[in-house]
C-alpha positions in Angstrom: 0.5 -28.6 -29.4 3.7 -29.6 -27.5 7.0 -30.1 -29.3 10.6 -30.0 -28.1 13.8 -28.9 -29.8 15.2 -32.5 -29.7 12.0 -34.0 -30.8 12.0 -31.8 -33.8 15.6 -32.7 -34.4 14.5 -36.3 -35.1 12.4 -35.1 -38.0 14.5 -32.2 -39.4 18.1 -31.1 -39.1 18.0 -27.8 -37.1 21.7 -27.5 -36.5 22.9 -23.9 -36.4 19.5 -22.4 -35.8 19.0 -21.0 -32.3 15.8 -22.1 -30.6 14.7 -18.4 -30.1 14.9 -18.0 -33.9 12.7 -21.1 -34.3 10.2 -19.6 -31.9 10.2 -16.3 -33.8 9.7 -18.3 -37.1 6.7 -20.1 -35.7 5.1 -16.7 -34.8 5.9 -15.3 -38.3 4.3 -18.2 -40.1 1.0 -18.2 -38.1 1.9 -20.8 -35.5 1.6 -18.8 -32.4 3.9 -19.8 -29.6 2.0 -19.8 -26.3 4.9 -20.8 -24.0 8.6 -21.6 -24.2 10.6 -23.1 -21.4 14.0 -24.8 -21.0 14.2 -27.9 -18.8 17.3 -28.2 -16.7 18.0 -30.9 -14.1 19.8 -29.5 -11.1 23.5 -29.9 -10.4 24.8 -33.0 -8.5 22.0 -35.2 -9.8 23.8 -38.2 -11.4 23.2 -41.6 -13.0 23.3 -44.2 -10.4 23.3 -48.0 -10.6 21.4 -50.0 -8.0 23.8 -52.6 -6.7 21.5 -54.1 -4.1 18.1 -53.5 -2.7 16.7 -55.0 0.5 14.0 -54.2 3.0 14.7 -51.6 5.6 15.3 -53.4 8.9 13.0 -51.1 10.8 10.3 -50.2 8.3 8.1 -52.4 6.0 7.5 -49.6 3.4 11.2 -48.6 3.0 14.0 -50.1 1.1 17.7 -50.0 1.8 19.7 -49.6 -1.4 23.3 -49.6 -2.3 23.8 -47.3 -5.3 27.0 -46.9 -7.4 27.4 -43.3 -8.4 30.8 -43.6 -10.0 33.3 -42.5 -7.4 31.6 -44.2 -4.5 28.7 -46.4 -3.6 26.1 -44.7 -1.5 23.7 -46.1 1.0 20.3 -44.6 0.3 16.9 -45.3 1.9 14.1 -45.2 -0.6 10.3 -45.6 -0.2 9.4 -46.3 -3.9 8.1 -49.8 -4.7 9.6 -49.8 -8.2 13.1 -49.4 -7.0 13.3 -53.2 -6.7 13.0 -53.5 -10.5 15.4 -50.6 -11.3 19.0 -50.8 -12.5 19.8 -47.3 -13.4 18.3 -44.4 -11.4 18.6 -40.7 -10.9 20.5 -39.9 -7.7 20.6 -36.5 -6.0 23.9 -36.5 -4.1 24.4 -34.6 -0.8 24.6 -30.9 -1.6 22.2 -31.0 -4.5 19.4 -28.4 -4.4 16.1 -29.7 -6.1 13.2 -27.6 -7.3 11.4 -25.9 -4.4 14.7 -25.2 -2.7 14.9 -28.7 -1.4 18.4 -29.3 -0.2 19.8 -32.9 0.0 21.6 -33.6 3.3 22.8 -36.8 5.1 19.8 -38.2 7.0 18.9 -41.0 9.4 15.7 -42.8 8.6 14.3 -45.2 11.2 17.8 -45.5 12.6 19.6 -46.1 9.3 21.8 -43.5 7.6 21.0 -42.3 4.1 23.4 -40.3 1.9 21.4 -38.9 -1.0 18.1 -39.4 -2.7 16.8 -41.6 -5.5 14.5 -39.2 -7.4 11.2 -39.4 -9.1 10.7 -37.3 -12.3 8.6 -34.7 -10.4 11.3 -34.2 -7.8 13.6 -33.2 -10.6 11.2 -30.7 -12.1 10.1 -33.0 -14.9 6.5 -34.1 -15.5 5.2 -37.2 -13.7 5.8 -40.3 -15.9 5.0 -43.2 -13.5 4.4 -43.8 -9.8 7.6 -44.1 -7.9 11.2 -43.2 -9.0 12.3 -42.4 -12.5 14.0 -45.5 -14.0 16.7 -44.6 -16.6 17.5 -46.4 -19.8 19.7 -45.9 -22.8 16.9 -44.2 -24.8 18.2 -40.9 -23.5 21.8 -41.8 -24.4 24.5 -44.1 -23.2 24.3 -44.3 -19.5 27.5 -43.6 -17.6 27.4 -44.1 -13.9 28.2 -40.9 -12.1 27.5 -38.7 -15.1 25.3 -35.7 -14.3 21.8 -35.9 -15.7 22.0 -32.3 -16.9 24.4 -33.4 -19.6 21.7 -35.6 -21.2 20.2 -33.3 -23.8 17.1 -35.4 -24.4 16.0 -34.8 -20.8 17.3 -31.3 -20.6 15.2 -30.2 -23.6 13.5 -27.0 -24.7 9.7 -27.2 -24.7 7.6 -25.2 -27.1 3.8 -25.0 -26.8 2.0 -23.8 -29.9 -1.5 -22.5 -30.1 -3.2 -23.9 -33.1 -6.4 -22.8 -34.8 -9.0 -25.5 -35.3 -8.4 -25.8 -39.0 -4.7 -26.7 -38.7 -5.0 -30.4 -37.9 -1.9 -31.0 -40.1 0.2 -29.4 -37.3 -1.1 -31.6 -34.5 2.1 -33.7 -34.8 5.8 -33.2 -34.5 6.2 -34.2 -38.2 3.6 -31.6 -39.1 5.5 -28.8 -37.3 8.8 -30.0 -38.8 7.1 -29.8 -42.3 6.5 -26.1 -41.6 10.1 -25.5 -40.7 11.2 -27.5 -43.7 9.3 -25.1 -46.0 10.8 -22.1 -44.3 14.4 -23.2 -44.0 14.6 -25.4 -47.1 15.8 -28.4 -45.1 14.4 -31.9 -46.0 12.5 -34.0 -43.6 14.1 -37.2 -42.3 12.5 -40.5 -43.2 11.7 -42.9 -40.4 11.8 -46.3 -42.2 13.5 -49.6 -41.4 14.1 -52.6 -43.6 12.2 -55.7 -42.3 14.1 -58.9 -41.9 13.2 -60.9 -45.1 14.2 -64.1 -43.4 11.1 -64.0 -41.3 8.5 -66.1 -43.1 5.6 -65.9 -40.7 2.9 -63.6 -42.2 0.2 -61.6 -40.4 -2.4 -63.8 -42.1 -1.1 -66.8 -40.0 -1.9 -64.8 -36.9 -5.2 -63.0 -37.8 -7.3 -62.3 -40.8 -9.4 -59.3 -41.8 -13.1 -59.2 -42.6 -14.6 -55.9 -43.7 -18.4 -55.9 -44.0 -20.2 -53.4 -46.2 -19.1 -50.0 -47.2 -16.4 -48.6 -44.9 -15.6 -44.9 -44.8 -12.3 -45.2 -43.0 -8.9 -46.2 -44.3 -7.2 -48.8 -42.0 -3.8 -50.5 -42.2 -2.8 -53.3 -39.8 0.7 -54.7 -38.8 1.5 -57.3 -36.2 4.5 -57.9 -33.9 5.5 -60.2 -31.1 7.4 -59.5 -27.9 7.6 -61.1 -24.5 8.4 -57.8 -22.7 6.5 -54.7 -23.8 8.0 -51.8 -21.8 8.1 -48.3 -23.1 11.5 -46.6 -22.9 12.1 -43.5 -20.7 12.3 -41.1 -23.7 8.8 -42.1 -25.0 7.3 -41.9 -21.5 9.0 -38.6 -20.8 7.8 -37.0 -24.0 4.2 -38.2 -23.6 4.2 -36.8 -20.1 5.3 -33.4 -21.5 2.2 -33.4 -23.7 0.0 -33.6 -20.5 -1.4 -37.0 -21.3 -1.4 -40.0 -18.9 -1.9 -43.7 -19.8 -2.0 -46.7 -17.6 -1.7 -49.1 -20.5 1.8 -49.1 -22.1 0.5 -50.1 -25.5 -1.9 -47.1 -25.6 0.9 -44.8 -24.6 3.0 -46.3 -27.4 0.1 -45.6 -29.9 -0.3 -42.1 -28.6 3.4 -41.4 -29.1 3.2 -42.5 -32.7 0.1 -40.3 -33.3 1.7 -37.3 -31.7 4.9 -37.8 -33.7 3.5 -38.6 -37.1 0.0 -37.2 -37.2 -1.4 -40.7 -38.2 -4.1 -41.9 -35.8 -2.7 -45.1 -34.3 -4.2 -47.8 -32.0 -2.6 -51.0 -30.5 -4.8 -54.1 -29.9 -4.1 -57.3 -28.1 -4.3 -60.3 -30.3 -6.4 -62.3 -27.8 -9.2 -59.9 -28.5 -9.5 -61.2 -32.1 -8.4 -64.8 -31.4 -11.8 -66.3 -30.9 -13.1 -64.8 -34.1 -9.9 -65.4 -36.1 -10.1 -62.1 -37.9 -10.4 -58.3 -37.5 -14.0 -57.5 -38.4 -14.7 -53.9 -39.6 -18.3 -52.8 -40.1 -20.9 -50.1 -39.3 -22.2 -50.1 -35.7 -25.7 -49.3 -34.6 -25.1 -45.5 -35.1 -23.5 -45.9 -38.5 -19.9 -45.4 -37.2 -17.0 -47.5 -38.6 -16.1 -49.8 -35.8 -13.6 -52.6 -35.2 -14.9 -55.9 -33.7 -13.3 -58.9 -32.2 -15.1 -60.9 -29.6 -17.2 -57.7 -29.2 -16.9 -54.0 -30.3 -13.3 -53.0 -29.6 -13.1 -49.5 -31.0 -15.0 -46.8 -33.0 -12.6 -45.4 -35.6 -11.5 -41.9 -34.8 -13.6 -41.8 -31.6 -12.6 -44.3 -28.9 -10.9 -47.6 -28.1 -12.5 -49.7 -25.4 -10.5 -51.4 -22.6 -11.6 -54.8 -23.7 -9.5 -54.6 -26.9 -6.3 -53.1 -25.3 -3.4 -55.5 -24.7 -3.0 -57.0 -21.2 0.3 -57.3 -19.3 0.9 -60.9 -20.3 0.1 -60.3 -24.0 2.7 -61.5 -26.5 1.1 -60.6 -29.8 0.1 -57.1 -30.7 -1.9 -55.6 -33.6 -1.0 -52.0 -34.7 -3.7 -50.1 -36.5 -3.0 -46.9 -38.5 -6.3 -45.3 -39.5 -7.9 -42.2 -41.1 -11.4 -40.9 -41.4 -12.6 -37.7 -43.0 -12.8 -35.0 -40.3 -16.0 -33.5 -41.7 -17.7 -36.9 -41.7 -16.7 -37.9 -38.2 -17.7 -34.4 -36.8 -21.1 -34.7 -38.5 -21.7 -38.1 -37.1 -20.7 -37.0 -33.6 -23.1 -34.1 -33.9 -26.0 -36.4 -35.0 -25.2 -39.3 -32.6 -23.0 -38.0 -29.7 -20.5 -40.7 -28.5 -18.2 -40.9 -25.5 -14.7 -40.3 -26.9 -11.1 -40.5 -25.9 -8.0 -38.5 -27.0 -8.4 -39.6 -30.6 -11.5 -37.7 -31.5 -9.9 -34.3 -30.9 -7.4 -35.2 -33.6 -9.6 -37.1 -36.1 -12.2 -34.3 -36.1 -9.5 -31.7 -37.0 -7.9 -34.0 -39.6 -5.2 -36.6 -39.2 -2.7 -37.6 -41.9 -4.4 -39.9 -44.4 -1.0 -41.5 -45.3 -1.6 -44.4 -42.9 1.6 -46.3 -44.0 3.7 -43.5 -42.3 2.2 -44.6 -38.9 3.1 -48.2 -39.5 6.6 -47.4 -40.7 7.3 -45.2 -37.7 6.0 -47.9 -35.3 8.5 -50.3 -36.9 11.2 -47.7 -36.5 10.5 -47.3 -32.8 10.3 -51.0 -32.2 13.6 -51.6 -33.8 15.3 -48.7 -32.0 14.1 -49.0 -28.4 12.4 -52.3 -27.8 14.0 -55.7 -27.3 13.0 -59.2 -28.4 10.6 -57.8 -31.1 9.5 -60.0 -34.0 7.5 -58.4 -36.8 5.0 -60.5 -38.7 5.5 -59.9 -42.4 2.8 -58.2 -44.6 -0.1 -56.1 -43.6 -3.9 -56.1 -43.7 -5.7 -53.1 -45.2 -9.0 -51.5 -46.0 -7.9 -48.6 -48.2 -9.7 -46.4 -50.7 -7.9 -43.7 -52.7 -8.2 -40.1 -51.5 -8.1 -37.5 -54.2 -7.7 -33.8 -53.4 -9.4 -31.4 -55.8 -7.4 -29.2 -58.1 -7.4 -25.4 -57.5 -6.9 -23.0 -60.4 -4.9 -19.9 -59.4 -5.1 -16.8 -61.6 -1.9 -14.8 -60.9 -3.7 -11.5 -61.2 -6.3 -12.4 -58.6 -3.5 -13.9 -56.4 -1.5 -10.7 -56.6 -4.6 -8.7 -55.7 -5.1 -10.8 -52.6 -1.5 -10.7 -51.5 -1.2 -7.0 -52.1 1.8 -7.1 -54.4 3.4 -9.1 -57.2 5.6 -12.1 -56.3 7.8 -13.8 -58.8 6.0 -16.9 -60.2 9.0 -19.2 -59.7 9.1 -18.2 -56.0 5.4 -19.0 -55.7 6.0 -22.4 -57.2 8.9 -23.1 -54.9 6.9 -22.1 -51.8 4.0 -24.3 -52.8 6.2 -27.3 -53.6 7.9 -26.9 -50.2 4.5 -26.9 -48.5 3.7 -30.2 -50.3 1.5 -28.9 -53.1 1.5 -30.8 -56.3 2.0 -28.5 -59.3 -0.2 -29.7 -62.2 0.5 -26.9 -64.7 1.8 -23.4 -64.9 1.3 -20.9 -67.7 1.6 -17.1 -68.2 -1.7 -16.3 -66.5 -2.5 -19.1 -64.2 -1.4 -22.3 -62.5 -3.2 -25.4 -61.3 -2.3 -27.1 -58.0 -3.4 -29.9 -55.8 -3.3 -29.6 -52.1 -1.4 -32.1 -49.9 -3.4 -35.0 -48.6 -2.9 -33.8 -45.0 -4.1 -30.2 -45.6 -7.9 -30.5 -45.0 -8.2 -26.7 -44.6 -7.2 -25.6 -48.1 -10.2 -25.2 -50.4 -9.8 -22.1 -52.6 -7.6 -19.3 -53.9 -7.8 -17.4 -50.7 -6.4 -20.3 -48.7 -3.5 -20.8 -51.1 -2.7 -17.0 -50.9 -2.6 -17.3 -47.2 -0.1 -20.1 -47.4 2.2 -18.2 -49.8 2.1 -15.1 -47.6 2.9 -17.2 -44.4 6.1 -18.6 -45.9 7.1 -15.5 -48.1 6.8 -13.4 -44.9 4.2 -10.9 -44.0 7.0 -8.4 -43.2 8.1 -8.7 -46.8 4.7 -7.4 -48.0 4.8 -3.7 -48.7 2.3 -1.8 -46.6 -0.4 -0.1 -48.6 -3.7 1.7 -47.7 -6.5 -0.7 -47.1 -8.4 -1.5 -50.2 -11.5 -3.6 -50.5 -11.9 -4.9 -54.1 -15.1 -6.7 -54.9 -16.8 -7.6 -58.2 -19.9 -5.6 -59.1 -22.8 -7.8 -58.0 -25.6 -5.4 -59.1 -27.5 -7.2 -61.8 -30.3 -5.9 -64.1 -32.8 -7.9 -62.0 -31.6 -6.3 -58.8 -31.8 -2.8 -60.3 -35.4 -3.5 -61.4 -36.3 -4.8 -58.0 -34.8 -1.7 -56.3 -36.5 0.6 -58.9 -39.9 -0.9 -58.1 -39.3 -0.7 -54.4 -38.3 3.0 -54.7 -41.4 3.8 -56.8 -43.7 2.1 -54.3 -42.2 4.0 -51.3 -42.4 7.3 -53.1 -45.9 6.7 -54.4 -47.2 5.8 -51.0 -45.5 8.8 -49.5 -47.5 11.0 -52.0 -50.8 9.4 -50.8 -51.4 6.9 -53.5 -52.5 3.3 -52.8 -51.1 0.4 -54.7 -53.4 -1.9 -56.5 -52.9 -5.1 -58.4 -55.1 -6.3 -61.3 -55.3 -9.2 -63.8 -53.3 -8.8 -67.1 -56.6 -9.6 -68.8 -59.2 -7.1 -69.7 -62.2 -6.5 -72.0 -61.5 -6.1 -75.7 -64.8 -4.4 -76.2 -63.9 -1.8 -73.5 -60.4 -1.2 -75.1 -62.0 -0.5 -78.5 -64.5 1.9 -76.9 -61.6 3.8 -75.3 -59.6 3.8 -78.5 -56.7 1.5 -77.3 -54.7 -0.7 -79.7 -55.7 -4.4 -79.3 -53.9 -7.6 -80.1 -53.9 -8.9 -83.6 -56.6 -11.5 -84.2 -54.1 -14.4 -84.6 -52.4 -13.6 -81.3 -55.5 -13.1 -79.2 -56.6 -15.5 -76.4 -58.1 -18.8 -77.6 -60.0 -19.7 -74.4 -60.7 -16.5 -72.4 -61.8 -16.9 -68.7 -64.8 -14.6 -69.2 -66.1 -12.2 -71.8 -64.8 -9.3 -69.6 -61.3 -10.8 -69.6 -60.9 -11.9 -73.2 -57.7 -10.2 -74.2 -54.4 -8.9 -72.8 -54.2 -5.4 -71.6 -52.3 -2.7 -73.6 -52.4 -0.3 -70.7 -53.0 -0.3 -66.9 -55.4 2.6 -67.1 -58.7 0.8 -67.9 -58.3 -1.5 -64.9 -57.4 1.5 -62.7 -60.4 3.3 -64.0 -62.7 0.4 -63.0 -61.3 0.3 -59.5 -61.7 4.1 -59.2 -65.4 3.8 -60.2 -65.8 1.3 -57.4 -64.3 3.5 -54.8 -66.4 6.6 -55.8 -69.6 4.5 -55.9 -68.8 3.3 -52.4 -68.9 6.9 -51.1 -65.2 7.9 -51.4 -64.7 11.5 -52.2 -61.1 11.0 -53.2 -59.4 8.1 -55.0 -55.6 7.9 -55.5 -54.3 4.6 -57.0 -51.2 3.4 -58.7 -50.1 0.1 -60.2 -46.8 -1.4 -61.7 -47.5 -4.2 -64.1 -47.0 -5.8 -67.5 -48.8 -4.6 -70.6 -48.7 -5.9 -74.2 -48.7 -4.3 -77.6 -50.6 -5.6 -80.6 -47.7 -8.1 -81.4 -48.0 -9.5 -77.9 -44.6 -8.0 -77.0 -44.6 -7.1 -73.3 -43.2 -4.3 -71.2 -43.6 -2.9 -67.7 -45.8 0.1 -67.1 -46.4 2.5 -64.2 -49.9 4.1 -64.0 -51.4 6.7 -61.6 -55.0 7.9 -61.2 -56.4 10.7 -59.0 -60.1 11.4 -58.9 -62.1 13.8 -56.7 -60.6 16.1 -54.0 -57.0 17.3 -54.0 -56.8 16.5 -50.3 -58.9 15.0 -47.6 -61.5 17.3 -46.0 -60.2 18.7 -42.7 -60.5 21.6 -40.3 -57.7 23.4 -42.3 -59.9 23.5 -45.5 -63.2 23.9 -43.5 -64.4 20.6 -44.9 -64.4 22.0 -48.5 -61.2 20.9 -50.2 -60.4 21.9 -53.7 -60.9 19.4 -56.5 -57.8 17.9 -58.1 -56.5 19.9 -61.1 -53.8 19.4 -63.7 -51.1 21.4 -61.7 -51.9 19.5 -58.5 -51.6 16.1 -60.2 -48.4 17.0 -61.9 -46.9 18.0 -58.6 -47.8 14.6 -57.1 -46.1 12.9 -60.0 -43.0 15.0 -59.5 -42.9 13.7 -55.9 -42.4 10.2 -57.4 -40.6 10.7 -60.7 -38.4 13.7 -59.8 -37.6 16.3 -62.4 -39.4 16.1 -65.7 -40.8 18.4 -68.3 -44.2 18.4 -70.1 -44.8 18.8 -73.7 -48.3 19.4 -75.2 -49.6 16.5 -77.3 -52.8 15.6 -79.1 -55.0 12.9 -77.6 -53.7 9.4 -78.4 -56.8 7.5 -77.2 -60.3 8.4 -76.2 -59.7 8.7 -72.5 -57.4 11.7 -73.0 -58.8 15.2 -72.7 -58.3 17.2 -76.0 -56.9 20.3 -74.2 -55.3 18.8 -71.1 -52.9 16.2 -72.3 -49.1 16.3 -72.2 -46.1 14.1 -72.8 -43.7 13.5 -69.9 -40.1 14.1 -70.8 -37.0 13.1 -68.8 -33.7 14.5 -70.2 -35.6 15.3 -73.4 -36.7 11.7 -73.8 -40.4 10.8 -73.7 -41.2 8.3 -70.9 -45.0 8.7 -70.6 -48.1 10.8 -70.8 -50.3 12.7 -68.3 -53.9 13.8 -69.0 -57.2 14.7 -67.6 -60.0 12.2 -68.2 -62.1 13.2 -71.3 -65.1 15.1 -70.0 -67.6 13.1 -72.0 -66.4 9.8 -70.5 -66.1 11.3 -67.1 -69.8 12.3 -67.2 -70.7 8.9 -68.7 -68.9 7.1 -65.8 -70.3 9.5 -63.2 -66.8 10.4 -61.9 -65.5 13.7 -60.5 -62.5 15.4 -62.1 -60.0 12.7 -62.8 -56.4 12.8 -63.9 -54.3 9.9 -65.1 -50.6 9.1 -66.1 -49.2 6.2 -68.1 -45.4 5.8 -67.8 -43.0 3.4 -69.5 -41.4 1.9 -66.4 -38.4 0.5 -68.2 -37.6 3.9 -69.7 -38.1 5.7 -66.4 -34.9 6.8 -64.7 -34.9 6.9 -60.9 -31.3 7.6 -60.0 -29.9 9.1 -56.8 -28.9 12.7 -57.4 -25.2 13.3 -58.0 -23.3 16.1 -56.4 -22.7 19.1 -58.6 -20.3 22.0 -58.4 -21.9 25.0 -56.7 -21.0 28.6 -56.4 -20.4 30.4 -53.1 -21.3 33.8 -54.6 -24.6 35.6 -54.3 -27.6 34.2 -56.2 -29.9 36.8 -57.8 -33.4 36.4 -59.2 -34.6 38.5 -62.0 -38.0 38.5 -63.7 -38.5 39.2 -67.4 -42.1 40.1 -68.5 -42.7 39.6 -72.2 -45.4 40.1 -74.8 -45.4 37.2 -77.2 -47.8 36.0 -79.9 -50.7 33.8 -78.6 -49.8 31.0 -81.0 -46.3 30.7 -79.6 -46.2 28.0 -76.9 -43.9 28.0 -73.9 -42.0 25.1 -75.3 -40.8 27.2 -78.2 -39.7 30.0 -75.9 -37.9 27.6 -73.6 -36.0 26.1 -76.6 -34.8 29.5 -77.7 -33.7 30.5 -74.1 -31.8 27.2 -73.6 -30.0 27.5 -76.9 -28.5 30.9 -76.0 -28.4 30.6 -72.2 -25.4 32.3 -70.7 -23.4 30.2 -68.2 -24.4 32.6 -65.4 -28.1 31.7 -65.7 -28.4 28.6 -63.6 -32.1 28.0 -64.3 -35.3 29.7 -65.4 -39.0 28.9 -65.2 -42.4 30.6 -65.9 -44.2 32.2 -63.0 -47.1 34.0 -64.7 -49.1 34.2 -67.9 -51.8 36.7 -68.7 -54.2 37.4 -71.6 -56.5 40.4 -72.1 -58.5 42.1 -74.9 -56.2 45.1 -74.5 -53.3 42.9 -75.5 -54.9 41.9 -78.8 -53.2 38.9 -80.4 -50.5 38.9 -77.7 -50.2 37.5 -74.3 -48.1 38.3 -71.3 -45.5 35.8 -70.0 -43.2 36.3 -67.0 -40.1 34.3 -66.7 -37.9 34.1 -63.6 -34.1 33.7 -64.0 -31.7 32.6 -61.3 -28.4 34.3 -62.0 -25.1 33.5 -60.3 -21.4 33.5 -61.2 -19.0 30.7 -60.2 -16.1 33.2 -60.1 -17.4 36.4 -58.4 -20.3 38.4 -57.1 -22.1 40.0 -60.1 -22.8 43.7 -60.1 -26.2 45.1 -61.1 -24.8 46.3 -64.4 -23.5 42.8 -65.2 -26.8 41.2 -64.3 -28.6 43.8 -66.4 -26.4 43.0 -69.4 -27.1 39.3 -69.1 -30.8 39.9 -69.1 -30.5 42.2 -72.0 -28.7 39.5 -74.0 -31.5 37.0 -73.2 -34.2 39.6 -74.3 -32.4 40.3 -77.6 -32.3 36.6 -78.4 -36.0 36.2 -77.7 -36.8 39.4 -79.8 -34.9 38.0 -82.8 -36.1 34.5 -82.6 -39.8 34.7 -81.5 -40.6 38.5 -81.8 -40.9 38.9 -78.1 -41.2 42.4 -76.7 -40.5 43.8 -73.2 -43.9 44.5 -71.5 
């Protein structure tokens, strides 16, 4: 985006602010300056007035000119064709040094002496504006013959090129850039409006009508004017050349200047294009674009204007169009139906200013200021629909978190108002704002926070360590999903195969195995088959059926698990995890000589531990007929029962012709599978001490463990049984050996200290359960 210091001055008063400070301000507010340069026309280049111009006597392509330069009239030979139409020109006098170290000296061209040079814009270090010499006019200031051109500030300007991100379409205009400076410096924008002559009675409707057909997405506003000499002034040609654009048609150059200045997409049509139809027709074209038609298609809104609709040199009546179309809509259409485009699509796809009246008002302002013999037709034609920006609610707490510090609410309000936001409401905790119509990029709280920080100043935000703050997105459903996933991975790692079965099962089988069944009134009304006539209260019966199938098919070892839904007698459902292991403990191999051991209770529990982690077992009585009367236990996690593990009842095992079989039923919802947390550990030596006891046969390990836990010294980190022994010589006693891990957090324990700890444990067991040292 190209702007100049003097161009900005036309929109905002920058008096007293150095240009370098303005450049620094742009960089601070996120408008990165890519290049800054100051234009300066060389010394001894003056305003000259062409007194006469005639053909060179010895050359057809040269002209012999008399040029008044104030103190004298110079004879200058010039080869430019347009010098014939020139009145005021730029003259480099003898002694001037032009860019490229080109020195002006007296010369003789085809036998005629020449004292100086009538210059083109390029020869003065300015961009090319037209072919031939640069013709001066009063748009750059009052022309004084003999005055040096370096004293005309509008030509000797300071050019600033700004790199814009794609979302900042609001800054693709001089007015847009001036708006940013207005917010920073608190200086108002200048209005560019003129009062129309009310005595003119000819309305635009007398010249041309408007005929919209169907639904139109664009907003369009039309104004007409008449002139018999449409010539763009030097200042406008100069500034458009600075932007890098070139136009052969002066009306298109005029429209581009309005667009670049205001941000409102502007076109100029010749009236003759609409004359045969009598009206401006606006309708969808073959690709669903909004298009403007006269005798044929003249333009596609926001995309291109065709040559056929541009004014010709002898045109007298002109139609100005200020338009707007939603940038997302036009970009989507261009993606779906690619179209050849001109300079307008770059701007419309990034978002032009929807306030189309600004474009028309600025056109009137330019016509009244720089153009002669202009007559405006009264009134306008329009196709307008209201554009409403959505309201954004800003919670101050969230805003402060995003910014990184608290900013006074009144200052936030002032910043947003300066940026053109509409303040709907403000209270203690939040405020509601509407974005300006020209800010297409602001959608949410984060965007608003960025705007506040830009103007408040990133340097004014106190530096803090980087902090990522995000709401907890872990839901119960996600936790259940991860829990199931983890159980599956761990189960497969232990050698189990996952199986999936119907939630239906046989009521007769359930009763045979002693399971609780649904109440009669809640049972299935229309079962699929007799074998699936009720809802399952456990996964085990179905697992058992599948195990039977595996064994009958010659498998020597079956390891299955399932996670599924089960139902109690009231039809209340819950998730259950079940395991079954039948046959060998491990596959036959060279290592076990093809004779692996059969699965036993200890082996099955070890497999479960690989899935469930730490747990304890507590002896229980059988709770249904599948449970072995002497090999059944409850599974405890943190002293809370989560399931049961048992060997298959021997009678049923023989009836089903199965090898040794072990099963587990676990309440999946009650099961805890958490990642282990780091715990404090000691750097001092860990010692293991065994304690062999004689205890009554009728005292179970659970009772002994309870006593030990209750009086456990802090130096005992853990304990566990390692041996039990019964013999006739022991009578009604049995031998039990416990291993204790002893370690201090503060020092290395001596043998005496360890011995005292063990003595304390022994005394507690003696007093509570009558244990004796063996």
